[in-house]
N, C-alpha and C positions, 0 to 999 in steps of 0.2 A: 623658088617654091620648095625645092628639095631641102635647102638650108632651113627654111621656116618649119617644115615638117619634122626635121631632126630636133630643132629647139623645143617644139611642142611635146615630143616624146620624152625628152630629157626633163622638162618641167613636170610632166605627169608622173614620172618615176620618182622625182624628189618629193613631191607631195605625198605619194603613196607610202614612201619610206618613213616620212615624218608621222603619218597617221599610225603606221605600225609601231613606231617608237612610242607614240602617245599611249597606244593600247597596252604595250608592255609596261610602261611607266605607271599606269593606273591599276595594274593587277595587284590585288591585296592578298597577302599570305596570312592565314589565320595562325596565331601562335598556338603551340601545344598547351592543352589544359594541364595545369600543374596540380596534381592530387597529392597532398601531403598528409600522412597519417603516422602516428607513433614517432614523429620526427623524421620520417623518410619520404623522399620524393619518389613516388611509385614509377615515374617515367624512367628512372635509372635502373629499374630491376624487372626481372620476370617474376610476377607476383602470383602466389597461390593462396586462396582463402579456403579454409575447410574447418570442420569441427571434429572433435575427438570421437571416434566410433567405439562401439563395444569391442573390447579386446585390444584396443590400441594402447600403446605406452609411448613414452618419449622416445625410447630406443627404436620401436617399430616404425614410428613416424619418420624419423630422420634417416633410418636405414633405406627407406624408399627414395631417398635423395642421394643414392650411391655412396653411403657412408657404411663402412664395414663394422662388424660387431665389436672388434677389438678397439676400433676408433671410438665407437659409442661409449664403451666402458671408460676410456680415457677422458672423454668429454664430460661424462657424469661426474667423475672424480674432480675434474678441473672447476666445475661450476657449483659443486654441492654446498659450499658456504653461502652462496648467493641465491641459489634456486634448487629446491628439492624436487627432483623430477617425479617423485612418487605422488606429489600433490596434483598431478594432472588428472582431471576428472572427465567422465563421459559427457558428451554433448556441449563441451565448452569450446569456443572458437579459437583458432590459431591461424597465423599468417606466416608464410614462408617467402622469403625474398632471395631470389637466385640471380646470378649474373646474366646479363643480356646476350652474352656471346654464345657460341655453339656448345660450350662445356656445361652451361646451366648449373654452375657450381653454387652450392649452398652458401649463402652469405649471412642471413639472419633467420632466427626462429623466434616468433612473437606469440606468447600465450596469454590469454585473457581469462583469469579466474572469475572476474566480475566486470560490471560495466565501467568501473572506475579505475581498476588496477590492471597493469600488464607487466609481463617479464620479457626481456629481450636477451637472447643468447647470440653472441657475435662469434662467427666461425672464421673470420677473415685472417686472423693470425694463427700461428702454429699452436698456440694455447688459447682455447675458447674461454670467453669470459661472459658473465651474466650480470644483469642489473635490473632492479625493480623501478617502475615509474608509476606515478599517480596522475591521472588526467586532471587538468584544472577544472574546478567546479565554481560556477557562479550561481547567485540566488536572485530570483525575481519575485517581487511582491505582487500579489494578485488579489483583487477585490471583486466579489460577485454578490448579487443579491436581487431581491425583487419579490415576486410572489411564486409560490410553488404551483407548478402546473402538472406535476406527476410526483413519483416517489423521490426521495432524497438522492438515491443512486442514479436515477435517470436524469434528475436535474443537474447533478455534477457532470454526468456524461455529456449532456447537451452543452456544457460550458468547457468541454475538453479537459476535465479534471479527473485524475485517476480515481477508480472506485474505492481504493483503500482509504481515502479521506472520509468516506461515509462511515466506515467502521470506527475510525478515530473519533469522529463527531458523536457517533452513537455512544461510545464509551464515555466521553466527557459529559454528555447529558443523560446518561443512563439512570441517574438518581432523580432526574427532574422531568424527563419527557418520555412518553411512550410513542415512538416514531410512527407506529401504525395508526395513531389517533390524529396525526397531522392531516390537515385537509387541504384540498386544492384551494388556492387563494390566500392561504396563510403566508405571512411575510417572513423573510429570512435575510440574513446578511453574513458574509464570511470574509475574513481577512487572513491570508496565509501566504507562505513563501514556497516557491517551487525551486527544485535543483535542476541545473542544466550542466551537462558535461561538455567541455570545450565550447561553452557558450551557445550550443545549438541543440544538443541531444537531451531531450526531456528525461529526467531521472526521478520523478515523483515529487511528493510534497515533503518539505522539510519540517515545517511546524505550523500550528494553528495559532495565530496571534490574537484573534478575537472572533466572536460569533454571537448571533442571536437567532431565536426562533419564536414565532408567535404560536403559543400553545394554549388552547382553550380560552382564547381571548386575551391572554396575558403575554407580555414579552419576557422571555427568559434569556439572560445574557450569560456569556462565559468569557472570562479573561484569565490568561495564565499568570501565575505569580510564584516567585521563588521566595518562600518565607524564610527558609534557612539557606543563606547564600553559600555556606560551606558544603552542604550536602548536594546542592544542585538539583534537588527534587522540585518538580513543577506540579502545582495543584491549580485547579480552576475554581474561580469565584464569580459571583454575580456582581452587578454594578454597585451593590452596597457592601461588598466585602464578605458576603456570606458564602461559605463553601458550598459547592454543588454536590459534594459527597454527603449523602444522607446515610442514616443507619441501615436502610434497606434500599435495594435496587427496585425500580418500578416493575420489572418483569423478570421471570427466570429464564426467558428465551429472547434472544435478539431477533428482530424482524419476524415476529409472529403475529397472529390475529386472535382475538377473543372469539370463541365460538359458543361459550356458555358461561353465564355469570352465577355468582352466589345467589341462591334463592331457596326459599322454604317449600317451593312447590314447582317442580319441573317434571315434564314427561320424559322418562329415561329412554334414550334411543335404542338401548339393547333389551332392557327388561320390559319395555312398553307399558309402564305404569307411572302414575304420578308419585313423586317422592322428593324429599329435600335434596338439594345439591349444594353442599357446604364447601364450595371451592370455586376457582376460576379456571376455565379450560382455555389453553393456548394451543391452537393447531399449528403444526410445523411438520416438515418432511421427516420421515423416519431417519434416525441417526443424528438429528440436530442436537448440539450440546445443550444440556440443561445446567444452569448455574445456580448455586445457592445465593439467595438474595441478601444475605448478611453473614458475617463470620459467626462461628460457633462450633459445637461438637456434634458429630453424628450420633443421634440418640437411638435410631433404629434403621435397619435395612432388612429387606425380605420380600416375600411374595404372599399375596392373598388372592382368592378367586375374584374379588371385586376390584381391588387396587392394582393388581398385577405386581410388577417389580416396583418397589417404592423406597424412598429415603426420607427420614425425618431428622431435622436438625434443630437442636436446642440452642438458642442464641444467648439467652440470659434467663433470669428468674421470671421474666414477663412474657417473652415472645418465643414461639417455635413455628417452624414451617415444615410442610410435607410436600413431596413431589411424586406423583403416581404415574403408572402405565409405562414405565421405562422399558426400552428394549435391552438396555444394559446398565447395571449399577457399577460405578467406578470408584466408590469409597467403601470403607468398612466401619462397622460400629465402633464408637470410641475415638474415631479419627477427628482431629481438629481441622476445620476447613475455613478458608478465607473468603470474604465477599467476592463474588464473581467467579469462584473456582468451579470448574466443570465436575459435577457429581454423578452424572449419568447421561444417557442418550434417549431421545424421544422414541417412543414405540407405541404399541397398541395392546399391551398385555393386560389381562384382567377383563373387566367389562368395559370395553371401548369399541366404538364403531369405526375408528380410524386413528392414525398417529396424532397424538397430542400429549400434553402434560396437564394434569389437574393439579393446580397449585392451592394448597390449603394453608390456613393461617390461624394460629392460636394466640390469644392474649389472655394471660392469667388463667390458662387452662380451658378457655371457652373458644370454640371455633367462631371466627368473625370474618366479615367481608374485607379483604385486604385493600380493595379499591376505595373503600369509604373511610379508612382509618387516617387520622392525622398523625403520621409516623414521626418519630424523633429525627431531628436533623443533626448535622455535624457542627463543628465549631466555626465561629466567625472570627475575622481578623479584628484585632484591637490595637490601641496605642500607636507606636511608631510603625508597626507593620501595616496597619490600616492607612496611615498617612502616606506611607511610601506607595502602597497599592493604588490609592485613589489618584495620586499624582501620575502614576504610570498608566492608569486605566482611562482617565478622562479624555485625552485626545483620540484614543481608539474608539471610545463610545460615540464621540462626535462623528467620526467617520461612519460607524455603523448606522447611526441614526439618519445620516444623510443618504445612505444607500437605500434604506427602507422607507424613507420619507416619513419618519415617525413624528 
């Protein structure tokens, strides 16, 4: 009996040991996450991330890493051909890599002047050295479209596209479309490329490859084309090779709304009487830039009790335009201005009930309604240029048409 009891105890001990060994064998050790940035494995360093504060300089930043002022001077001299330390700017990010031992010795200083570029200063040798690196950039093509459910900016935001693309699109179509007249339910299609740094960090829109908008029941296309391959200048044309650049812009203000139209009988909001209103009022916040709608020469600038601060531009022997109620005039009489140039800022000077610009238009010396004019357009492509454009444009148009189910 005694022998049997001893045997049972021994067997139980062996089984228990085996179970413990099994548990040890099945224990999983998670590997350390490897974070690599700027070509360095952060696990190998004591890492400090910071931004340049007001009053900071390269010297003051690295002096905080137990570097003496004399040594700072020597380092600046050693790296000056590769990195000008005076270019360090307020609020820009930098990274410091220090040794992981008790000394916390400075190993690398990394400065990022922009999202794409960075400078590395290596302190490991007796002589510091610096070098510049550019992060790899990739491009991804994106296609969006459908019907507008809100403003262009909101529509782009809902598609995770930067708001800056709205300004670019507005500029391309500024001769053809008044974006405040687009309606919910109007169709649109956009093809563009986006930049990504290191394949993952979004860095904005690179270019607009093709676009269309439904405007007043008509489809208006835009396709980029390099007419002069030596200059590299890109212009936008419609699907027939007609330039989108007209002699006049549609409006003197981007993203504004019409509050009063040209009429021979309007109740004046300030004078409280019926009188002619020979212009178009565009409301906008005070300080909004006012652009000349066509190139020309500033014929008049000044102030009157009714017009407030105003600018009048003579475009040629036929056309002149005038811009009233400015808070500030930014051009002088006799100055040549180009289409789209800012000539003043929105205000409410003179007889005005709120901030806006009254846009007046003359044809052959007579004030007319600019919104009803059939204004001159720019040149169209011809010959080999048109043949080359159509070949480049046709596959893009097919894509756009499939987006909007045209």
